[in-house]
C-alpha positions in Angstrom: 18.2 -12.8 9.5 15.4 -15.3 9.4 12.6 -15.0 6.8 9.2 -13.7 8.0 6.7 -16.2 9.0 3.1 -16.4 7.8 1.7 -14.1 10.4 4.3 -11.4 9.8 3.6 -11.6 6.0 -0.1 -11.2 6.7 0.4 -8.2 8.9 2.8 -6.6 6.3 0.3 -7.2 3.5 -2.6 -5.9 5.6 -0.8 -2.6 6.5 0.4 -2.1 2.9 -3.1 -2.8 1.5 -4.7 -0.2 3.9 -2.0 2.3 3.0 -2.6 1.8 -0.7 -6.3 2.3 -0.3 -5.8 5.5 1.8 -3.3 6.9 -0.7 -5.6 6.1 -3.6 -8.6 7.8 -2.0 -6.5 11.0 -1.6 -5.6 10.9 -5.3 -9.0 9.9 -6.6 -11.0 12.5 -4.6 -9.6 15.2 -6.8 -10.6 13.4 -10.0 -14.2 12.5 -9.0 -14.4 9.3 -11.0 -17.3 6.9 -11.0 -17.9 4.5 -8.1 -16.6 1.5 -10.0 -13.4 3.2 -11.1 -12.7 4.3 -7.6 -13.3 0.8 -6.3 -11.0 -0.7 -8.9 -8.2 1.8 -8.2 -8.6 1.1 -4.4 -8.2 -2.6 -5.0 -5.3 -2.2 -7.4 -3.4 0.3 -5.2 -4.1 -1.9 -2.1 -2.8 -5.0 -3.8 0.3 -3.3 -5.1 1.2 -1.7 -1.8 0.3 -4.8 0.1 2.5 -7.0 -2.0 5.4 -4.6 -1.8 5.1 -4.3 2.0 4.9 -8.1 2.3 7.8 -8.7 0.0 10.2 -5.9 1.1 9.0 -5.1 4.6 10.8 -2.3 6.3 12.7 -1.4 3.1 9.3 -0.6 1.5 8.2 1.6 4.3 11.6 3.4 4.6 11.7 4.0 0.8 8.1 5.3 0.9 8.9 7.6 3.8 11.9 9.0 2.0 9.9 9.6 -1.2 6.8 10.9 0.5 8.4 13.3 3.0 11.6 14.1 1.0 13.9 13.4 3.9 
Protein backbone atom coordinates (compact mmCIF):
# COMPACT_ATOMS: atom_id res chain seq x y z
CA UNK A 1 0.00 0.00 0.00
CA UNK A 2 1.45 3.33 -1.01
CA UNK A 3 1.50 6.23 1.48
CA UNK A 4 -1.04 9.04 1.00
CA UNK A 5 0.02 12.02 -1.07
CA UNK A 6 -0.24 15.66 -0.01
CA UNK A 7 -3.77 16.15 -1.38
CA UNK A 8 -5.12 13.09 0.42
CA UNK A 9 -3.51 14.21 3.66
CA UNK A 10 -5.13 17.62 3.25
CA UNK A 11 -8.54 16.10 2.65
CA UNK A 12 -8.16 13.78 5.63
CA UNK A 13 -7.10 16.65 7.87
CA UNK A 14 -9.92 18.90 6.67
CA UNK A 15 -12.61 16.29 7.25
CA UNK A 16 -11.20 15.40 10.66
CA UNK A 17 -10.98 19.08 11.62
CA UNK A 18 -14.60 19.68 10.65
CA UNK A 19 -15.73 16.61 12.55
CA UNK A 20 -13.82 17.71 15.65
CA UNK A 21 -15.45 21.15 15.52
CA UNK A 22 -18.95 19.71 15.13
CA UNK A 23 -18.41 17.23 17.94
CA UNK A 24 -17.06 19.98 20.19
CA UNK A 25 -20.08 22.19 19.49
CA UNK A 26 -22.39 19.39 20.59
CA UNK A 27 -20.53 18.99 23.86
CA UNK A 28 -20.00 22.69 24.53
CA UNK A 29 -23.59 23.78 23.95
CA UNK A 30 -24.60 21.97 27.10
CA UNK A 31 -22.00 23.77 29.21
CA UNK A 32 -22.59 27.33 27.90
CA UNK A 33 -19.00 28.52 28.21
CA UNK A 34 -17.71 31.94 27.18
CA UNK A 35 -17.02 32.69 23.53
CA UNK A 36 -13.26 32.44 23.92
CA UNK A 37 -13.48 29.07 25.66
CA UNK A 38 -15.74 27.71 22.95
CA UNK A 39 -13.41 28.97 20.22
CA UNK A 40 -10.40 27.44 21.96
CA UNK A 41 -12.13 24.07 22.37
CA UNK A 42 -13.22 24.11 18.73
CA UNK A 43 -9.68 24.70 17.54
CA UNK A 44 -8.19 22.09 19.88
CA UNK A 45 -10.78 19.43 19.03
CA UNK A 46 -10.45 20.24 15.34
CA UNK A 47 -6.68 19.95 15.40
CA UNK A 48 -6.72 16.69 17.34
CA UNK A 49 -9.31 15.03 15.10
CA UNK A 50 -7.69 16.50 11.99
CA UNK A 51 -4.29 15.11 12.90
CA UNK A 52 -5.72 11.72 13.83
CA UNK A 53 -7.67 11.49 10.57
CA UNK A 54 -4.61 12.52 8.57
CA UNK A 55 -2.31 10.13 10.40
CA UNK A 56 -4.50 7.03 10.57
CA UNK A 57 -7.03 7.61 7.78
CA UNK A 58 -9.73 4.97 7.56
CA UNK A 59 -8.62 3.33 10.81
CA UNK A 60 -9.46 6.57 12.63
CA UNK A 61 -12.94 6.80 11.08
CA UNK A 62 -13.66 3.11 11.62
CA UNK A 63 -12.59 3.29 15.26
CA UNK A 64 -14.66 6.41 15.76
CA UNK A 65 -17.68 4.77 14.18
CA UNK A 66 -17.32 1.72 16.41
CA UNK A 67 -16.97 3.86 19.53
CA UNK A 68 -19.71 6.36 18.62
CA UNK A 69 -22.39 3.92 17.46
CA UNK A 70 -21.36 0.95 19.58
CA UNK A 71 -21.38 -1.49 16.68
